[in-house]
C-alpha positions as a printed Julia matrix, in Angstrom:
392×3 Matrix{Float64}:
 -20.14   15.08  -57.11
 -19.69   16.84  -54.04
 -19.59   15.17  -50.38
 -20.32   16.48  -47.12
 -17.41   16.53  -44.6
 -17.27   14.78  -41.37
 -18.33   16.6   -38.26
 -16.81   16.6   -34.78
 -18.63   15.56  -31.96
 -16.8    15.8   -28.26
 -16.97   12.22  -26.84
 -15.58    9.76  -24.14
 -15.35    5.96  -24.68
 -15.28    4.45  -21.17
 -15.39    1.05  -19.71
 -18.01    0.37  -16.97
 -18.08   -3.03  -15.47
 -18.02   -5.56  -18.02
 -18.77   -3.26  -20.73
 -17.81   -0.38  -23.13
 -19.77    2.43  -24.39
 -19.26    5.97  -26.0
 -20.32    8.76  -23.41
 -21.53   12.2   -24.54
 -22.8    15.41  -22.68
 -25.79   16.26  -24.01
 -25.14   19.57  -24.62
 -22.08   18.64  -27.15
 -24.3    17.04  -29.04
 -25.63   18.51  -32.55
 -28.86   20.3   -31.83
 -30.96   18.25  -33.9
 -29.69   15.21  -31.76
 -30.3    16.53  -28.37
 -33.87   15.37  -28.23
 -35.38   11.81  -28.99
 -36.01   10.87  -32.52
 -34.5     9.84  -36.28
 -31.66   12.24  -36.03
 -30.25   11.45  -32.54
 -30.58    7.62  -33.59
 -29.0     8.04  -36.73
 -26.11    9.8   -34.85
 -25.64    7.35  -32.53
 -25.68    4.26  -35.08
 -23.07    6.05  -37.23
 -20.8     6.41  -34.22
 -21.05    2.79  -33.24
 -21.06    1.64  -36.89
 -24.35    0.32  -37.26
 -26.23   -1.49  -39.17
 -23.28   -3.76  -40.17
 -24.6    -6.79  -42.31
 -20.87   -8.28  -41.79
 -21.47   -7.94  -37.92
 -18.24   -6.44  -37.33
 -18.88   -2.69  -36.81
 -15.49   -1.97  -38.41
 -16.36    1.19  -39.65
 -17.52    2.6   -35.92
 -16.73    2.44  -32.45
 -18.53   -0.68  -31.7
 -17.1    -3.79  -30.76
 -19.61   -6.43  -32.46
 -21.24   -7.56  -29.37
 -24.01   -6.46  -27.11
 -21.35   -5.63  -24.55
 -19.52   -3.1   -26.72
 -22.46   -1.67  -28.95
 -23.62    1.07  -26.48
 -23.88    4.71  -25.96
 -24.67    6.87  -22.95
 -26.11   10.77  -23.05
 -25.7    12.68  -19.79
 -27.2    16.14  -18.73
 -27.57   17.98  -15.39
 -30.51   16.39  -13.65
 -33.77   17.72  -14.11
 -35.08   15.77  -11.35
 -34.65   17.23   -7.72
 -32.35   15.72   -5.3
 -30.32   14.16   -8.09
 -27.1    15.16   -9.83
 -27.33   13.88  -13.21
 -29.78   12.28  -15.9
 -28.61    9.37  -17.56
 -30.06    7.88  -20.59
 -28.69    4.6   -22.24
 -28.89    3.51  -25.92
 -28.34    0.02  -26.78
 -27.46   -0.19  -30.61
 -28.37   -3.25  -32.7
 -25.28   -4.53  -34.45
 -26.95   -5.86  -37.73
 -30.13   -3.51  -37.81
 -30.84    0.26  -38.01
 -32.27    0.13  -34.47
 -31.6     2.12  -31.05
 -33.25    0.24  -28.14
 -34.27    2.74  -25.24
 -36.21    0.49  -23.54
 -34.02   -0.35  -20.37
 -30.84    0.54  -18.29
 -27.29   -0.6   -18.84
 -25.97   -1.79  -15.23
 -22.55   -2.04  -16.05
 -22.06    1.27  -17.69
 -23.68    2.79  -14.83
 -20.47    2.51  -13.04
 -18.73    4.75  -15.34
 -21.53    7.36  -15.09
 -20.51    8.94  -11.76
 -16.89    9.53  -13.1
 -17.93   11.0   -16.35
 -20.6    13.33  -14.82
 -17.81   14.72  -12.11
 -15.27   15.18  -15.08
 -18.0    17.07  -17.11
 -18.81   19.27  -14.72
 -22.44   18.04  -14.17
 -22.07   17.46  -10.2
 -21.9    20.53   -8.04
 -18.21   20.84   -6.98
 -19.52   21.39   -3.18
 -20.6    17.8    -3.37
 -17.17   16.34   -4.55
 -14.57   15.55   -2.0
 -10.96   16.18   -2.97
 -10.44   12.61   -0.99
 -12.77    9.98   -0.17
 -16.18    8.73   -1.65
 -18.17   11.15   -3.83
 -22.12   10.22   -3.89
 -23.49   11.02   -7.4
 -27.26   10.95   -7.44
 -28.31    9.29  -10.84
 -31.93    9.91  -12.37
 -31.93    6.57  -14.73
 -34.06    8.29  -17.55
 -34.98    5.15  -19.68
 -36.71    3.46  -16.61
 -37.21    6.61  -14.22
 -35.27    5.15  -11.48
 -32.73    6.39   -8.72
 -28.98    4.89   -8.66
 -26.38    6.07   -6.4
 -22.67    5.73   -7.41
 -19.9     5.92   -4.89
 -16.78    7.33   -6.61
 -13.4     7.32   -5.36
 -11.48   10.49   -5.48
  -7.75   11.18   -4.8
  -6.25   14.63   -4.95
  -9.57   16.3    -6.36
  -9.78   13.83   -9.42
 -11.43   10.45   -9.98
  -9.51    7.49   -9.07
  -9.54    5.02  -11.86
  -6.81    2.61  -10.9
  -6.82    0.4    -8.15
  -6.73   -3.29   -6.97
 -10.48   -4.29   -7.26
 -10.62   -7.32   -9.6
 -13.9    -7.96  -11.6
 -14.27  -11.36  -13.32
 -14.89  -10.61  -17.0
 -12.51   -7.42  -17.02
  -8.75   -8.35  -17.4
  -7.16   -5.76  -15.37
  -7.53   -4.41  -11.43
  -9.0    -0.82  -11.04
 -10.51    1.22   -8.52
 -14.07   -0.16   -6.9
 -17.11    1.79   -7.42
 -20.3     0.61   -5.43
 -23.42    1.08   -7.04
 -26.9     1.32   -5.28
 -30.13    0.6    -7.33
 -32.88    1.9    -5.44
 -36.42    0.82   -5.93
 -34.94   -1.57   -8.63
 -38.43   -2.88   -9.72
 -38.53   -1.76  -13.37
 -41.88   -0.48  -14.25
 -45.14    0.77  -12.41
 -46.5    -2.54  -11.8
 -45.91   -5.81   -9.66
 -42.28   -6.66   -9.53
 -43.79  -10.25  -10.23
 -46.07   -8.84  -13.21
 -48.16  -12.16  -13.26
 -48.71  -12.15   -9.98
 -46.88  -15.43   -9.52
 -43.3   -16.2    -8.48
 -43.31  -19.19  -10.68
 -45.23  -19.67  -13.8
 -45.89  -22.19  -16.6
 -44.62  -20.62  -19.68
 -46.38  -22.17  -22.74
 -44.11  -21.72  -25.93
 -45.85  -22.88  -29.12
 -43.7   -25.68  -30.87
 -40.85  -25.75  -28.19
 -42.53  -26.84  -24.56
 -43.93  -25.67  -21.55
 -41.46  -24.27  -18.74
 -41.45  -23.15  -15.45
 -40.36  -19.56  -15.21
 -39.89  -16.83  -12.76
 -40.84  -13.67  -14.44
 -39.49  -10.31  -12.63
 -39.39   -6.6   -12.88
 -36.22   -5.9   -11.15
 -33.1    -4.28  -12.77
 -34.36   -5.24  -15.86
 -37.38   -7.23  -16.97
 -35.98  -11.12  -16.97
 -37.37  -14.33  -17.51
 -35.7   -17.22  -15.49
 -35.58  -20.8   -16.56
 -34.5   -23.9   -15.14
 -31.32  -25.06  -16.96
 -32.13  -28.68  -17.0
 -35.47  -28.08  -18.44
 -34.1   -26.3   -21.45
 -31.23  -29.0   -21.72
 -28.35  -26.95  -20.41
 -26.19  -27.8   -16.98
 -25.91  -23.63  -16.29
 -22.2   -23.79  -16.69
 -21.96  -23.16  -20.29
 -19.58  -20.72  -22.08
 -20.45  -18.63  -24.95
 -19.3   -21.07  -27.68
 -21.83  -23.75  -26.89
 -24.62  -21.69  -27.35
 -23.74  -18.62  -29.51
 -22.57  -21.23  -32.45
 -25.95  -23.19  -32.33
 -28.46  -21.03  -34.28
 -31.11  -23.29  -33.52
 -30.52  -22.73  -29.83
 -30.6   -18.81  -30.28
 -33.75  -19.07  -32.44
 -35.37  -21.0   -29.59
 -34.24  -18.71  -26.73
 -35.66  -15.73  -29.03
 -39.03  -17.48  -29.21
 -39.1   -18.22  -25.33
 -38.25  -14.64  -24.68
 -40.99  -13.11  -27.18
 -43.71  -15.32  -25.51
 -42.2   -14.4   -22.09
 -42.48  -10.87  -22.93
 -46.16  -11.11  -23.73
 -46.93  -12.66  -20.4
 -45.02  -10.0   -18.6
 -47.5    -7.29  -20.55
 -44.28   -5.73  -22.32
 -45.66   -6.6   -25.65
 -49.02   -7.75  -27.15
 -47.74   -9.9   -30.35
 -44.72  -12.0   -30.74
 -43.54   -9.79  -33.64
 -43.03   -6.75  -31.44
 -40.24   -8.62  -29.67
 -37.85   -7.86  -32.59
 -38.27   -4.25  -31.88
 -37.46   -4.55  -28.31
 -34.53   -6.59  -28.18
 -32.84   -5.11  -25.0
 -35.55   -6.26  -22.94
 -36.69   -8.48  -21.58
 -33.85  -10.85  -21.29
 -33.54  -14.4   -20.7
 -31.43  -16.44  -18.22
 -31.4   -19.95  -16.94
 -30.18  -21.05  -13.36
 -28.85  -24.42  -11.84
 -27.83  -25.3    -8.54
 -24.03  -24.59   -7.89
 -21.89  -26.49  -10.15
 -18.0   -26.53  -10.44
 -16.91  -25.38  -13.92
 -14.18  -23.8   -15.74
 -14.54  -20.21  -16.55
 -13.69  -18.45  -19.98
 -10.23  -17.53  -18.55
  -9.41  -20.63  -17.11
 -10.53  -19.77  -13.66
 -11.62  -22.8   -11.48
 -14.96  -22.03  -10.19
 -15.98  -24.35   -7.27
 -19.24  -25.07   -5.59
 -17.77  -23.17   -2.08
 -17.31  -20.08   -4.36
 -21.01  -19.69   -5.54
 -24.64  -20.28   -4.5
 -26.28  -21.05   -7.78
 -25.06  -20.84  -11.68
 -26.61  -18.36  -13.69
 -26.42  -17.86  -17.75
 -27.87  -15.02  -19.45
 -28.65  -13.72  -22.9
 -28.3   -10.12  -24.24
 -29.52   -8.94  -27.59
 -29.62  -12.65  -29.05
 -26.42  -13.83  -27.44
 -25.0   -15.31  -24.54
 -23.49  -12.74  -22.36
 -19.6   -13.3   -21.84
 -20.21  -12.28  -18.27
 -23.28  -10.84  -16.52
 -25.1    -7.71  -17.42
 -25.51   -5.35  -14.4
 -29.19   -4.95  -14.63
 -29.76   -8.96  -14.64
 -27.48   -8.97  -11.75
 -29.86   -7.12   -9.78
 -32.5    -9.26  -11.26
 -30.97  -12.33   -9.89
 -30.2   -10.74   -6.81
 -33.58   -9.79   -6.1
 -35.01  -12.82   -7.19
 -32.9   -14.74   -4.85
 -33.9   -12.66   -2.0
 -37.68  -14.2    -2.73
 -38.33  -17.56   -1.07
 -39.71  -19.73   -4.02
 -38.5   -18.06   -7.01
 -36.71  -20.35   -9.6
 -33.17  -18.44   -8.6
 -34.0   -18.77   -4.8
 -34.69  -22.38   -5.15
 -31.82  -23.1    -7.31
 -29.65  -21.11   -4.69
 -30.66  -23.68   -2.01
 -34.01  -21.76   -1.1
 -34.68  -19.76    2.08
 -34.25  -16.07    3.28
 -30.89  -14.15    1.86
 -29.98  -10.65    1.53
 -27.3   -11.6    -1.06
 -26.23  -14.25   -3.49
 -22.87  -15.29   -4.97
 -23.48  -16.39   -8.8
 -21.37  -18.31  -11.24
 -21.18  -16.58  -14.88
 -19.24  -17.54  -17.89
 -16.61  -15.04  -16.77
 -16.13  -16.05  -13.13
 -18.61  -15.04  -10.13
 -20.29  -11.79   -8.84
 -21.66  -11.32   -5.29
 -24.58   -8.92   -5.42
 -26.75   -7.9    -2.23
 -30.51   -7.07   -2.38
 -33.39   -6.08   -0.04
 -36.83   -7.75   -0.58
 -39.85   -7.64    1.43
 -43.63   -8.33    1.4
 -46.04   -5.77    1.67
 -49.68   -6.64    1.79
 -49.13   -9.56   -0.21
 -46.79   -7.88   -2.78
 -43.06   -8.13   -3.01
 -41.24   -5.0    -2.96
 -37.72   -4.44   -3.73
 -36.17   -1.91   -1.63
 -32.45   -1.93   -2.95
 -29.7    -4.17   -4.68
 -25.95   -2.94   -4.31
 -22.99   -4.52   -6.3
 -19.29   -3.41   -6.74
 -18.05   -2.6   -10.37
 -15.18   -0.69  -11.71
 -14.7     2.14  -14.59
 -12.48    3.75  -16.42
 -11.72    6.1   -19.11
 -10.27    4.51  -22.22
 -10.37    7.42  -25.13
 -11.53   11.0   -24.8
 -11.74   13.73  -27.43
 -13.97   13.72  -30.59
 -15.97   11.07  -32.48
 -16.22   11.79  -36.17
 -19.52   11.08  -38.41
 -20.33   12.18  -41.85
 -22.23   15.17  -41.47
 -25.34   13.97  -43.59
 -25.41   10.6   -41.46
 -28.09   12.33  -39.14
C-alpha cells in the first residue's frame, strides 16, 4: 500500500492580541488552495488539526480553543489605497468547518507586521524608524483597518513594555483603527432599535442590544440571565446546560438580526454573531489573580466565542462594546452609567481593556465612524507547515 508524502507550505505562526494563528501569503499556498473552496478549507483544517473528536487538535497547530484555532491569508491588496488584503478563517475544533463570516480583531494586530515581512507593503511606505501605517482591506467584511506598526532600524519592532491583559509577557504596542466598523451594508442596529425584547422559546424573553459593529453581537444584561458579569471561564464553560442555553439565545438573536432565517443555520455560522452579557462595574479577581476594582472599569463584559466563554475579549467584540457604549440607551451604555462617551474601560475575565469609538446620529440612524484600540503582536515561529499531500 502506498502513501502520499507530506507537502511543505511556507507559514508563520503568530500571536496577535490574545489570539494565535497560522499566517500564509496567498502566493505560497498550493494553486488549488489560492481560491475559495473545499481544497482551501481542507488544507486549513489539516494545518490546524481539525476535526478532532478529542477536542485537543494534537495533530495540528491549533491550541484547542477558539482563540488558537485560527488562520490568516494575506495578499497584495486589490483595493485602491490599501496595502494588503486580509482574509480570516475561524477553524472549528470538532467539526470539518471553516467559518469565513467575520473578522478576528486580535489577529488584526499581527497583519501589518506579517505584511511588511512578506514584502506586501511598498518599501517607500515603511520608515526605517517610527510607525509604519499599514492600510488593510478586511476581505471577510469589506472594511478598512489601519495598523500602526513600530519600526526600528528597518525591521518590525516586536519587543517592548506594552502590557495587555490576557497576554503573559509585554511587547511593542500596535495601535489598530477600525474605520466604519459597522459590519454589513444595513443599519448598525439591524432591528432599528437600541434595545429589543428577544424572545427565546423555552428559555425566556430578555432585553437585548443587537449591533453590527466590529462583529455582529447580541448584548444581554447579566442579571437577567442569572450572572453577575464577573464570571471566569470555568463558571460557564464547565456548565453544558448553560452553553446550550447561550447557543439557543445566539441562534434566535441571529434570526432577529437577519443573519439567518432558521435556527438550524446557526450551526453553520458559529463565528457570528457573538453573545455577550454586561453588568455595572463590579470588583472581581481576574484569571491571573489581578484585582480589578470599580475604579479601573466602567462596565463588566463577558463574551462567548465559538460556543465557549472567551478567556479575555475578542478584538472585534471589543469594537462592538465600545461602539455600543458610545450610543446612549444601549444596554452597554446603560450598564456603563449612561450618557455620552467616546471610550469605555471594560473588565473581562483576564483583566481590563480600554477602547475608543466615535458614533454619530445621522437622519435618525446611528453611524459608527471609527474604533481604536491598542494590541501587541509577535512572530512565534516561521518556516513551513507540513500536511499530508492528499489532505486537500
